[in-house]
C-alpha positions in Angstrom: 2.7 -23.3 9.1 5.7 -21.3 8.1 6.5 -19.8 11.5 9.0 -17.2 10.3 6.5 -15.9 7.7 3.9 -15.8 10.4 6.1 -13.7 12.7 7.0 -11.2 10.1 3.4 -10.8 8.8 2.2 -10.2 12.4 4.8 -7.6 13.0 4.0 -5.9 9.7 0.7 -4.9 11.3 2.1 -3.4 14.5 5.0 -1.1 15.6 5.7 -3.5 18.5 4.2 -6.7 19.9 4.8 -8.8 23.0 5.9 -12.4 22.6 2.5 -13.8 23.6 0.8 -11.6 20.9 3.0 -13.1 18.2 3.0 -16.8 19.0 0.2 -18.9 17.5 -1.8 -21.0 20.0 -1.1 -24.2 18.1 2.7 -23.8 18.0 4.9 -25.3 20.7 6.8 -22.6 22.7 10.3 -24.0 22.1 9.8 -24.3 18.3 8.3 -20.8 18.1 11.0 -19.3 20.2 13.7 -20.9 18.1 12.4 -19.2 14.9 11.8 -15.9 16.6 15.3 -15.8 18.0 16.7 -16.8 14.6 15.0 -13.7 13.0 16.5 -11.6 15.8 20.0 -12.9 15.1 19.5 -12.3 11.4 18.7 -8.7 12.1 15.2 -8.9 10.7 13.4 -8.6 14.1 14.5 -6.2 16.9 13.9 -7.0 20.6 13.4 -4.4 23.3 12.0 -4.3 26.8 8.6 -3.5 25.3 8.6 -6.4 22.9 9.5 -7.3 19.3 9.4 -5.2 16.1 10.5 -5.4 12.5 13.8 -3.8 11.5 14.0 -1.9 8.3 15.8 -5.0 6.9 12.9 -7.1 8.0 10.5 -4.9 6.2 12.8 -5.0 3.1 12.8 -8.8 3.1 9.0 -9.0 3.8 8.2 -7.0 0.7 10.6 -8.8 -1.6 10.2 -12.5 -0.6 7.3 -14.3 -2.2 7.3 -16.9 0.5 6.6 -14.3 3.1 4.4 -11.9 1.1 2.2 -14.7 -0.2 1.7 -13.0 -3.5 1.8 -16.1 -5.7 2.2 -15.4 -9.4 3.2 -11.7 -8.8 6.7 -10.7 -9.5 8.4 -9.0 -6.5 11.2 -7.5 -8.5 8.8 -5.4 -10.6 5.3 -4.9 -9.5 2.3 -3.8 -11.6 -0.2 -2.1 -9.4 -3.5 -0.4 -10.0 -4.5 2.7 -8.1 -8.2 3.3 -7.6 -9.0 7.0 -8.2 -12.6 7.1 -6.9 -14.2 10.5 -7.1 -17.5 12.1 -6.2 -18.8 15.6 -5.6 -19.8 17.0 -2.2 -23.0 18.9 -1.6 -21.1 22.1 -2.1 -19.8 20.9 -5.5 -16.2 20.2 -4.3 -14.5 17.2 -5.7 -13.9 14.4 -3.1 -11.5 11.6 -3.4 -11.5 8.3 -1.6 -8.3 8.2 0.4 -6.6 5.4 2.3 -4.5 5.3 5.5 -2.0 2.4 5.5 -2.0 0.6 8.9 0.9 -1.8 8.2 4.5 -1.6 7.2 6.0 -0.3 5.0 4.7 3.3 5.2 2.6 2.8 8.4 0.1 5.7 9.0 0.7 7.3 5.6 -2.3 8.5 3.5 -2.7 8.0 -0.3 -5.0 6.5 -2.9 -4.6 2.8 -3.0 -5.4 -0.3 -5.1 -3.3 -3.5 -5.3 -1.3 -5.9 -7.5 -2.5 -6.9 -10.9 -2.8 -10.6 -11.0 -1.7 -12.8 -13.9 -4.4 -13.0 -16.6 -6.2 -9.9 -15.1 -6.8 -6.6 -17.0 -5.9 -3.4 -15.2 -9.5 -2.3 -14.9 -10.5 -5.8 -13.6 -7.8 -5.4 -10.9 -9.1 -2.0 -10.0 -12.7 -3.3 -9.6 -11.5 -6.2 -7.5 -9.4 -4.1 -5.2 -12.2 -1.5 -4.8 -14.4 -4.3 -3.5 -11.7 -5.8 -1.3 -10.4 -2.7 0.4 -13.4 -0.4 0.3 -16.4 -2.7 0.1 -17.7 -0.9 -3.0 -18.9 -2.2 -6.3 -17.9 0.2 -9.1 -17.1 0.5 -12.7 -13.8 1.9 -13.8 -14.2 3.8 -17.0 -10.6 4.4 -18.0 -6.9 4.6 -17.1 -6.0 8.2 -16.5 -2.3 8.0 -15.7 0.7 5.6 -16.0 3.7 6.1 -13.6 6.8 4.1 -13.0 8.4 4.7 -9.6 11.7 3.3 -8.1 11.7 3.3 -4.3 15.2 3.3 -3.1 16.3 2.4 0.5 20.0 3.1 1.4 20.9 3.0 -2.3 19.2 -0.4 -2.8 16.2 -0.9 -4.9 13.3 -1.6 -2.5 10.4 -1.6 -4.9 10.0 -0.9 -8.5 6.3 -0.3 -9.3 4.4 0.7 -12.4 1.2 2.4 -11.2 -1.9 2.4 -13.4 -4.3 5.1 -12.0 -7.9 4.0 -12.8 -10.9 6.3 -12.6 -14.2 5.4 -11.0 -17.1 7.8 -10.8 -20.1 5.5 -10.3 -20.2 3.0 -7.4 -22.5 1.5 -4.8 -22.3 -0.2 -1.4 -21.3 0.7 2.1 -17.8 2.0 2.5 -15.5 0.0 4.7 -14.0 2.7 7.0 -11.5 0.5 8.8 -10.0 -3.0 8.6 -6.9 -4.8 9.8 -4.6 -3.3 7.1 -5.9 0.3 6.9 -8.7 2.8 7.1 -10.6 4.8 4.4 -12.0 8.3 4.3 -13.5 10.7 1.7 -11.3 13.8 1.5 -11.4 17.0 -0.6 -9.0 17.0 -3.5 -6.9 19.9 -2.0 -6.2 17.8 1.2 -5.4 14.7 -0.8 -2.8 16.6 -2.7 -1.2 18.1 0.4 -1.0 14.6 2.0 0.7 13.2 -1.2 3.2 16.1 -1.1 4.0 15.6 2.6 4.3 11.8 2.8 7.8 10.2 2.5 6.5 7.8 -0.2 4.8 10.6 -2.1 4.7 10.4 -5.9 5.3 13.6 -7.8 3.3 12.1 -10.8 0.2 11.9 -8.5 0.7 15.4 -7.3 0.9 16.6 -10.9 -2.4 14.8 -11.6 -4.1 16.4 -8.7 -2.8 19.8 -9.8 -4.2 19.3 -13.3 -7.6 18.3 -11.9 -7.6 21.4 -9.6 -6.7 23.7 -12.6 -9.2 22.3 -15.1 -11.9 21.1 -12.7 -12.0 17.7 -14.3 -10.1 14.4 -14.6 -8.0 14.2 -17.8 -9.8 12.3 -20.6 -6.5 11.0 -22.0 -4.0 8.7 -20.3 -1.1 10.8 -18.9 2.4 9.2 -19.1 4.6 10.7 -16.4 8.4 10.6 -16.4 10.0 7.8 -14.4 10.9 8.9 -10.9 13.0 7.8 -8.0 11.8 8.1 -4.4 14.6 7.8 -1.8 13.7 6.5 1.6 15.8 6.8 4.8 13.6 4.4 6.7 10.8 1.9 5.8 9.0 2.5 9.1 
């Protein structure tokens, strides 16, 4: 077991945890405490009377260290991610979008459409289908890529993440929606609400807002792939 990676991954899922909630049962107390205090001294973990939490620097390291993230074969300097744009119509005819609330750092408690990394040897649409099953519990067919966006997330003038997002459209699916799991929760929302949430969140992407505005204006998802200008999102905190 990599004890330091275990500690950081546990703290990614909670704003604060007590010592006993972090320590694995099969790890000796002295050994665990050594690694925990090492992370505190390095400034990656913060200690208070309530317990332990990740610092911004700890989150920064967690997202850019393959050993900690566990994303084997995925470059952490430049990520290629699919975003699952899953749509349906309500009984009243309103367009509904499957939205996701992130329940882990970074961007804890923020809403947005989600997907995941594109693995080596995997097509974009294959990745979208896999992440739809993994995060939403649904089997669906993605018919096309509707938008391509490249975003630089900056934290204190340092590059935190550089991600190319492939927005993939799914209109036909089956299965029972997973509404909540350890890393997040899912909910159907009207397009207008999804757009407002994207506008208000600190990690909001203007390219996605533009896509939602186009759908609102035309009443349909664009049939051709939209290439949006590169954009920079500046963050004052990762929590």
